[in-house]
Every structure is written in structure tokens, then in C-alpha cells.
N, C-alpha and C positions, 0 to 999 in steps of 0.2 A: 704224472711226471711230464713237464712241459715239452720236452724234446722228442716225445714219442712220434709225433708227426714229422719230425725232421728226417725220418726214414725215407719219405718220398723224395725230398730234395737230394738226399745222398744217393738215392736210387738212380737219379739222372746221371750220375757219374759212371754207371755201369758200362756204357759203350766204350769207355777207355780200355776196359779189360778185354773187350772184344775187338779192339783195334787191329790186333794181329791177324784176324780172320781175313781171308782173301775176298770174301763177299761182304757187301754192306749189311749192317745189322738192321734188317727190315722190321723186326719186332720192336726194338727200342726206338727206331726212327719214327715208326707209327705212333708209339706211345708219346714221344716228345712232341709230335705234331698234333696230339689230341685225338687221333683216330684209334680209339680204344678197342673197337671190335676187330679192326684189322690187326692191332697189336696182339690181341688174344689169339687170333687165328695164326699169325706168324709164329708166336711162341709155341703153340701146339704143334705146328709143322716142325719146328726145331727139335721138339722132344720126340717126334716120330723118327727123325734122323739120328738123334743122339739122346737116348733116355736118361743120360747122366748130365744133361745141360742144366746145371743149377741156376744159372742166371735167368734162364727162361722160366724156371719154376718160381723164382722170386718175383719176376714180373707178373706172372699169373696171380700170385698171392696178393700183390699190390692192387691189381685190377679188381679182385674180389673184395679186398678189404675196403676199398673206397666205393665200390659199385660203379666202376667206370665202364659204361656200355653194357653192363650186366647188372642183375639184381645184387645188391650188397649181400655178401655171404661170409660172415666171420669164420664159420667152420671151414669152408673151402679155402679161405685165405690162410688160416692156420695150418691146414693140411699141406698146402703148397710150401709154406715157409718151413715147416718141419722137414719135408723131403729135401729141400735145398740146404737147410742147415746141416742135415746128416751128411751131405756131400761136401761140407766145408765152406759154403758160401757165407761170408761174414755178415753181409747185409741181411740175409735170411736169419742168421743167428740172433741178430739184434731184434728183428721184427717178431720172431717167434718168442723170444724172451719177453718182450713187451706184451704179447698176446697172453702168455702164461701168467704174467704179473697181474694183468687186468681181468683174466678169465674171459677173454673174447674169442669165442670159437673153440676153446680148449679149456679143460679143467684148470682152475687156478692152482698154481704150484710155485710159490715164491722161492722155494729152495732150488728147484731145477732152473727156474728163470734166472735166479741170481748167478748160478754157476755158468749158464750160457751167456749172460751179460758180461761176466768176468772174462770169458773166453773171447767174446767179440771185442771187448775193450783192449785186451792184451794184443789183439791183432791190429789195433790202431783205429778201430771204428769210432769216428768222432761222437756221434750221438750216444753210442754205448758208453763211451768214457764220460760224457756229461751226465747221463742218468745214473751211472755207477757213483759218480762224485756226489750227486744229490743224496743218494742212499747212504753214502759214507758220512756225509756231513750231518745227517739226521741222527747218527749215533751219539754225537757230541763228545766223542773220545778224541783226545789230541792226536793219537797215532793215526786215527782214521782221517782227521783233518789233513794230515800230511799226504796221505794217499790221494785224498780228494783233490788237493792242489795239483798233484801230478797228472791226474786224469783230466782236470779242467784245462791244463796247459796243452795237452794233446788235442782236445776238442777245439780250444781257442785257436790253435795253430791252423786249423782248417776253416777258420772264419765262421764258426758256429757262434752266432750272436749271444745266445743264452749262456754259453760258457764264458764268453768275454765279460758279459754283465756280472756273472757270478764272481769272477776273479776281481772285478772292480769293487764289488760289495765287500769281499773278504779283505782286500787291501784297505778299504775305508774303515773296516772294523778292526783290522789288525788280528784277524783270526787265521791261524795257520801260516801267516806271513807277517813280517814287520809292518806296523801301521804306516801307510805311505799315501798321502793325498795325491801326490803326483802320479804314482802308479795307478791309483784308483781312477783318476781322470783319464789317463792314457788308455786303460782298458775300456772305460765307459765310452770314450770317443770311438774306439774300434767297434764296440757293440752298436753304437748309433749309426756308424757307417754301413752296417749290414742291413739297416732298416728296422731293427728291433725297436718297437715303440718305447718300451721301458728304458732302453738305452738312450733314445732320442730325448725323452723327457728329462731323465736324470742328468745327462750330459749338458742339456740346455741350462739346467739349474746351476750346475758347476760353472759353466761359462758366464752366466749372468752374475754369479757371486764371486767369480775369480777363485774358486775353491779347487786348488791343485792344478790350475791351468790359468793362463793369462785371461783377465777379465775381458769379455767381448760380448756386449749386449746385443749387437746386431746379429752375430752368429747364433746367439741364444734364441733370438726372436725367430730366425729362419727355422730352427729346429722345432720351436713351439708351434709355428705355423704348420710345419710338415706333420707333426704328431696330432695337432688339433684337427687337421683335415682328414686324418685317419679315424677320428672319432674319440680320441683320448680325452677324458673329462678334465684331468689335471692340466693338460696342455691348454685346453680351451679356457679354463679358469685363469691360468697365468697369462695367456694371450689377451684375455679380456682386461686384465689389470694393466698390461702394457699399453693398450689402446686408451684406457681410462686416464693414464698419467702421461702418455706420449713418450714412453721410454722405448727407443730403438725403432719405433713406428710413429707415424703422424697421429696426434691425438684425435680420437673419433669416438664419441660417446655412443653412437648408434652401433658401431662395430663392437665396442666393449659390451654393450647390452646384448647384442646378438650372440657373441661367444658365451656370455654368461648364461643366456637362456639355453643354449645347446648343452652346456655343462650341467645346468640345473635339471634338464630333462633326464639326465642320467643319475640324478640323486645327489649331485655335488652342490650344496647350497653355499651362499656367500652373502651375508647381510649387507656388507658395504656395496656390493654390486647391485643388490636389490634396491638400495637407495638411489643409485645411478639410474636405474630403470624407471623409478618413480618420478625422477626429475625431468625426464624426457618429455618433449612436446608430443601430442598425439601423432603427428607425422613421423617423428623420430622413432616413437615406440612401434608404429606400424612397420616402418622400414626394418627395425631390429627384429621384429617377429618374423617378417618375411625371410630375412637373411638366415635366421636360426632354423626356420622350417626347411629351407633349401639345403642347408648344411646337414641337418639330421637326415633328410631324405637321401642326399648324396652318399652319406656314410653307409646307410642301409643298402643302397644299390651297389656299392663297391665292396661290400663284405663278401669275401670269397665263398663260393658255394661249390658243391661237388659237380664236376662236369658230367654230362649225360650222354656224350657221343658214343 
């Protein structure tokens, strides 16, 4: 389930719940600053003062789940999530439900996980609503489609890009909602605005074709460039074609070849662009190869990795 890791992003909202405390939230402040060992220490201090501090327990669970400043420990993470969930922490409910669904640090138990996911979703947890919606859509029952739409709207209202993307797809298909290209484009645009790569690519295609939204090749090109620089092969292929024909960008066969090589390195072939590459001069081909290598390396270097502080 794609939004399982959204728990971390939503975890960063926890300090709002602690805003009423007279003292600064040192544990979450350290966590947000990337000082994970200090965050762990401060969370443990909080539990010494208040053994029922569920937010501190959830923070410790997240630290162990990702191995932030400590050795990754799925069992320790699940144990902390369980304790916090038992005390009513909705973020912990979601995290523990996902751990049980996937069997990470705890015995796999889809039935209990589903019940806990339902509880977290009912409490308005965005990622829980998204994951519950995906499970409901998988049943292919019309009544479950309707419940799924409701869950996706809750998640989408919190700017969860995956939920906005899912709503866009459902409107495009006319599944669970009336078919509506305009609504599909509206939701896809929102998903793109969150930085979701799938949203960026699909909204760029909608903009380029004028599908449910006013045709805007320049805006489409900007989104293709953004997604291509993140390493998306489809965006790289589409951008290569834009450079090949000079659509919304200046024509540049070396750039076209470079983006084609980057996409081809990921397994996305294109015979037409292969022909463009073959027609280049040795100098152009060398430049294209160098650009492609730089872009592939840049993507690899900017791929998120787990912090180790």
C-alpha cells in the first residue's frame, strides 16, 4: 500500500497537538531538526514524567521503524506503536495497523489490522483513509466503491497526493462517481501540486492534450521537466519528444537524445528516438551521452535515503 510511509509526513503534525503544553516540545523539535538521538532521549524523558504520553511512544516507534539514529528494529517499532494505539493515539493506530498488515515486527493479522485501520480512518487520519479506500476498491463491489470515494475525499482534503491522484483516476474512469474529465483534471492538478510524480506526469499529459483542462503545452513541458529531473522514465521520454519536435521548448536533438538515453537506461525503449540518436554527429552523440550520464547520476544522488543522525 503506497501511503504506508505517509505516516512519517503526518507524524510531523504531532506538535500541533502538543501546542497547548507550556513547555516547548523538545522531542519533536529535535526530530524535525534531524537530531534523532536527542529526539529519542527527550521522548524517553517525557515517558519518565508521564508513562501515558502516547505521542512520545509513537515518536519512538517511528525512530525504530526507520532506524533514525538507532539500529532499525521493526519489533521495537511495533511495540511502541501498539502501546500508543492502546492509549488512543490515532497516528499509532495507523502505524500499528500497517505493521500488522505487512507482518513487520509483529505477527501478520489482516483482520485486526483492518479493524484498527477502520478506527483510525473514522478518526479522520488521512493515510488510514487512503489505505482503507484502496482495500475497498480492491473488492470491486459497488457499495465498497462508494465508501472508498468517501475515504479518499477525507484524505484528499488533507493534501495527500496519492488520494487526490486516486480520485482523478476514478473520475476519469467514471467508477463510483460520474465520469468527468474536468473533475479528473482538477484532482490530478492538485496531486501534481503536492509533488507526486504520477500526478505531475499525468497532469502534464492532460495539459498537453487539453484533456479536461485548457490546453497549455508550456505548462505541460514544465511538469515534464520537473518529473524527468526526478528520474521518471515516462516524463523523460515525453520531454525527449518535445525537444525532438520543438514543442514548448526550443528544438534540440542533443537534448532529445540525452533524455531518451536516460529513459532507455530504465528500460523504456523508443525506436523513433533511437533513429534520432543514430543521426547525430559524433560530437552531438558525445554531448547527449554526457548529459544523460549526469542526469542519471543526479537522480541517484538525490534519491531519498534514511537519515543516520
